[in-house]
C-alpha positions, 0 to 999 in steps of 0.5 A, a space after each residue: 411662682 403664681 406671678 411666673 405662671 401668670 406671666 406664662 399664660 399671658 405670653 402664651 395667650 399673646 402668641 395664640 392671639 397674634 398667630 390666629 390673627 396672622 392665619 386668619 388675615 392670610 385666609 382671607 387675602 390668599 384667594 386674592 393673590 394672583 401672583 404665583 411667587 406672592 401666593 407661595 410666600 403667603 403659604 409659607 407664612 401661613 404655615 409658620 403661623 400654624 406651627 407657632 400657633 400649635 406650639 403655644 396651644 401645646 404650652 397652655 395645655 401643658 399648663 392646664 389652661 386653654 387659649 381664649 384666642 381672638 375675640 369675635 369682634 377683633 376677627 370681625 374688625 379685621 375682616 371688615 378692614 381687609 374687605 374695605 382696604 381691597 374693595 378697589 385694589 386687589 394688586 399684589 403691592 396693595 395686599 404685600 403693604 397690608 400684610 407688611 404692616 400687619 407684621 409691623 404691628 406684630 412685631 411691636 406686640 411681641 416687644 410689649 409682650 416681652 416687656 410686660 411679662 418678664 417672668 414667663 418661662 424660658 421656653 415660652 420667652 423663646 417661642 415669643 422671640 421665635 414669632 418676633 423673628 418670624 414677623 421680622 422675616 415676613 416683613 422683610 419678604 413682603 418688601 420685594 412685592 411692594 
């Protein structure tokens, strides 16, 4: 039972961290987006990340736990990486490629997490699967902007 609780908490925390990465990245990139269709897609993605993030927080609350979220170092590292990659190129293509790479990483993280925490609760596993499907959908939608 204790192992299942740990798997559950770890998987919920992974959802929080993944969705925070998405929200924080989009917050930085959205102001750079000039193309209206691209901007609308980014807003849709941000809403999806927010919804999944809230569900993960609710799950952690129900377990009597609180999310750690992204570390300050991870946030700073991401922010600096985006700043560097957009220093000379803020084109829709470059932004879409960066976000697509991020979604690809998110998909891999979801897959690894599901293997690492096999005893998580069924509802938590479904939340992780929804996050993975959301990341896959994001990547596909971003391809038209490449």
